[in-house]
C-alpha positions as semicolon CSV with decimal commas, in nm:
position;residue;x (nm);y (nm);z (nm)
1;X;-2,173;-0,419;0,896
2;X;-2,168;-0,798;0,811
3;X;-1,863;-1,005;0,984
4;X;-1,733;-1,038;0,624
5;X;-1,728;-0,657;0,583
6;X;-1,507;-0,645;0,925
7;X;-1,268;-0,902;0,820
8;X;-1,252;-0,678;0,509
9;X;-1,283;-0,344;0,536
10;X;-1,284;-0,049;0,284
11;X;-1,284;-0,416;0,067
12;X;-1,418;-0,145;-0,269
13;X;-1,150;0,030;-0,222
14;X;-0,870;-0,236;-0,171
15;X;-1,036;-0,470;-0,490
16;X;-0,933;-0,140;-0,708
17;X;-0,603;-0,057;-0,606
18;X;-0,516;-0,445;-0,632
19;X;-0,680;-0,445;-0,958
20;X;-0,437;-0,198;-1,080
21;X;-0,158;-0,290;-0,899
22;X;-0,280;-0,635;-1,109
23;X;-0,243;-0,475;-1,444
24;X;0,073;-0,338;-1,355
25;X;0,276;-0,635;-1,250
26;X;0,049;-0,793;-1,555
27;X;0,267;-0,560;-1,830
28;X;0,527;-0,518;-1,667
29;X;0,658;-0,839;-1,479
30;X;0,875;-0,892;-1,178
31;X;1,244;-0,780;-1,132
32;X;1,234;-0,401;-1,208
33;X;1,292;-0,146;-0,913
34;X;1,011;-0,051;-0,652
35;X;1,028;0,339;-0,850
36;X;0,959;0,165;-1,124
37;X;0,618;0,032;-1,009
38;X;0,570;0,295;-0,834
39;X;0,575;0,572;-1,089
40;X;0,331;0,311;-1,295
41;X;0,121;0,261;-1,080
42;X;0,069;0,616;-1,050
43;X;-0,034;0,687;-1,393
44;X;-0,230;0,363;-1,313
45;X;-0,422;0,487;-1,055
46;X;-0,494;0,794;-1,272
47;X;-0,652;0,647;-1,549
48;X;-0,800;0,457;-1,363
49;X;-0,934;0,813;-1,182
50;X;-0,877;0,665;-0,822
51;X;-0,769;0,937;-0,587
52;X;-0,426;0,943;-0,478
53;X;-0,128;1,096;-0,220
54;X;0,194;0,992;-0,341
55;X;0,485;0,973;-0,124
56;X;0,302;1,181;0,115
57;X;0,429;1,297;0,443
58;X;0,332;1,248;0,786
59;X;0,432;1,301;1,126
60;X;0,589;1,024;1,362
61;X;0,574;1,118;1,712
62;X;0,665;0,969;2,018
63;X;0,459;1,023;2,373
64;X;0,285;1,334;2,169
65;X;0,626;1,481;2,044
66;X;0,686;1,530;1,671
67;X;1,020;1,303;1,687
68;X;1,034;1,273;1,285
69;X;0,912;1,225;0,916
70;X;0,879;0,950;0,722
71;X;0,689;0,933;0,343
72;X;0,436;0,591;0,252
73;X;0,418;0,528;-0,120
74;X;0,053;0,623;-0,168
75;X;-0,215;0,686;0,080
76;X;-0,584;0,625;-0,147
77;X;-0,877;0,753;-0,146
78;X;-0,767;0,895;0,174
79;X;-0,802;0,579;0,300
80;X;-0,620;0,298;0,263
81;X;-0,224;0,245;0,300
82;X;0,022;0,110;-0,013
83;X;0,341;0,027;0,036
84;X;0,543;-0,075;-0,233
85;X;0,843;-0,321;-0,229
86;X;1,069;-0,510;-0,507
87;X;1,222;-0,717;-0,268
88;X;1,298;-1,101;-0,303
89;X;1,171;-1,267;-0,004
90;X;0,905;-1,054;0,227
91;X;0,995;-0,957;0,605
92;X;0,762;-0,918;0,917
93;X;0,925;-0,600;0,913
94;X;0,787;-0,450;0,580
95;X;0,446;-0,513;0,786
96;X;0,540;-0,357;1,071
97;X;0,675;-0,076;0,878
98;X;0,299;-0,048;0,775
99;X;0,113;-0,067;1,115
100;X;0,372;0,199;1,217
101;X;0,175;0,415;0,960
102;X;-0,181;0,259;0,976
103;X;-0,116;0,397;1,391
104;X;0,040;0,731;1,258
105;X;-0,187;0,826;1,004
106;X;-0,546;0,692;1,202
107;X;-0,610;0,469;0,903
108;X;-0,767;0,121;0,936
109;X;-0,628;-0,066;0,591
110;X;-0,314;-0,090;0,431
111;X;-0,207;-0,303;0,225
112;X;0,197;-0,432;0,115
113;X;0,259;-0,530;-0,236
114;X;0,619;-0,708;-0,323
115;X;0,565;-0,670;-0,667
116;X;0,898;-0,891;-0,716
117;X;0,669;-1,234;-0,777
118;X;0,578;-1,437;-1,010
119;X;0,244;-1,381;-0,993
120;X;0,067;-1,048;-0,719
121;X;-0,123;-1,208;-0,520
122;X;0,147;-1,438;-0,411
123;X;0,326;-1,074;-0,300
124;X;0,032;-0,937;-0,144
125;X;-0,085;-0,891;0,263
126;X;-0,354;-0,682;0,300
127;X;-0,316;-0,529;0,714
128;X;-0,642;-0,451;0,968
129;X;-0,624;-0,258;1,253
């Protein structure tokens, strides 16, 4: 694995996810509810034959004890966690949320996408642990 692959693991899958998100955003535009983007993105994944689990339940643990459950928006190809937002501005807590999900699931790559932007690339954050 070269340094580029180390910096961008799962690049092929994340590019497919981002491409699908761009299609949804270019069709719908900003200003809608997160749930609308989630529904549209799930349909776009179906059209593109991208495997996903939606509202995937994960167990949170503290020192080996189960302390609760949480739901992630999407788990793509059993590899990439995708968290969606439709907010006026991104907050660092959203990144922390994705990192927590990555640690809880032993996944390495997460995408955080905010659809409430003029250009989707301005609302995209890739997180790697």
